FIKE-30617 format. One line per field, with one value per residue (C-alpha): x, y, z; chain; residue in one letter; residue number from 1. Coordinates in steps of 0.02 Angstrom, whole numbers. Example, Ala and Ser with C-alpha at 12.3 -4.5 7.8 and 13.67 -1.06 7.14 Angstrom:
% FIKE-30617
xx c(615|684)
yy c(-225|-53)
zz c(390|357)
cadena c(A|A)
residuo c(A|S)
num c(1|2)
% end
This chain:
% FIKE-30617
xx c(927|814|642|554|653|614|430|431|514|386|241|306|319|189|74|37|72|-69|34|69|-15|-96|31|175|89|49|230|288|165|214|397|353|270|88|-16|-169|-301|-452|-516|-696|-731|-628|-578|-409|-380|-203|-150|13|55|104|-51|-217|-319|-340|-277|-407|-365|-492|-433|-533|-381|-197|-155|-262|-182|-209|-297|-194|-305|-252|-69|-89|-162|-13|109|16|17|203|241|149|253|415|371)
yy c(5|151|186|108|-53|-57|-31|-168|-290|-243|-275|-448|-514|-622|-582|-435|-268|-152|1|67|233|279|418|293|174|312|369|188|151|310|261|94|179|182|337|390|364|423|453|445|475|338|235|270|189|164|116|46|38|-146|-206|-249|-196|-51|-70|-4|43|104|239|387|496|488|478|320|151|34|-130|-288|-348|-198|-224|-403|-337|-220|-364|-471|-330|-297|-483|-485|-338|-428|-578)
zz c(234|187|257|106|126|312|278|145|266|399|279|234|412|495|578|466|550|598|642|466|431|266|248|257|138|13|11|-12|-154|-246|-233|-315|-465|-408|-437|-339|-473|-376|-202|-149|36|121|-33|-113|-281|-344|-519|-583|-767|-754|-659|-739|-588|-468|-291|-169|9|136|256|318|345|299|485|506|524|377|412|385|242|137|183|119|-45|-67|-38|-167|-295|-271|-284|-450|-511|-467|-576)
cadena c(A|A|A|A|A|A|A|A|A|A|A|A|A|A|A|A|A|A|A|A|A|A|A|A|A|A|A|A|A|A|A|A|A|A|A|A|A|A|A|A|A|A|A|A|A|A|A|A|A|A|A|A|A|A|A|A|A|A|A|A|A|A|A|A|A|A|A|A|A|A|A|A|A|A|A|A|A|A|A|A|A|A|A)
residuo c(X|X|X|X|X|X|X|X|X|X|X|X|X|X|X|X|X|X|X|X|X|X|X|X|X|X|X|X|X|X|X|X|X|X|X|X|X|X|X|X|X|X|X|X|X|X|X|X|X|X|X|X|X|X|X|X|X|X|X|X|X|X|X|X|X|X|X|X|X|X|X|X|X|X|X|X|X|X|X|X|X|X|X)
num c(1|2|3|4|5|6|7|8|9|10|11|12|13|14|15|16|17|18|19|20|21|22|23|24|25|26|27|28|29|30|31|32|33|34|35|36|37|38|39|40|41|42|43|44|45|46|47|48|49|50|51|52|53|54|55|56|57|58|59|60|61|62|63|64|65|66|67|68|69|70|71|72|73|74|75|76|77|78|79|80|81|82|83)
% end
């Protein structure tokens, strides 16, 4: 199992993890076809060609841990892509 698969399994467990860094999440999202559309201060906006909306994640630095609410939004977006 590769690092992306391990991270995906970690994001899907309950309770939601709060030890995933923005750097890990960015690498994971890019591997799933997301592109960093824009960044303004602490808001990172990701687009995917098969999603009708922009996925926004708030992190002040790429070393910061991502809050569980944003992990949940990533899981929802990826579930929509799998349909």
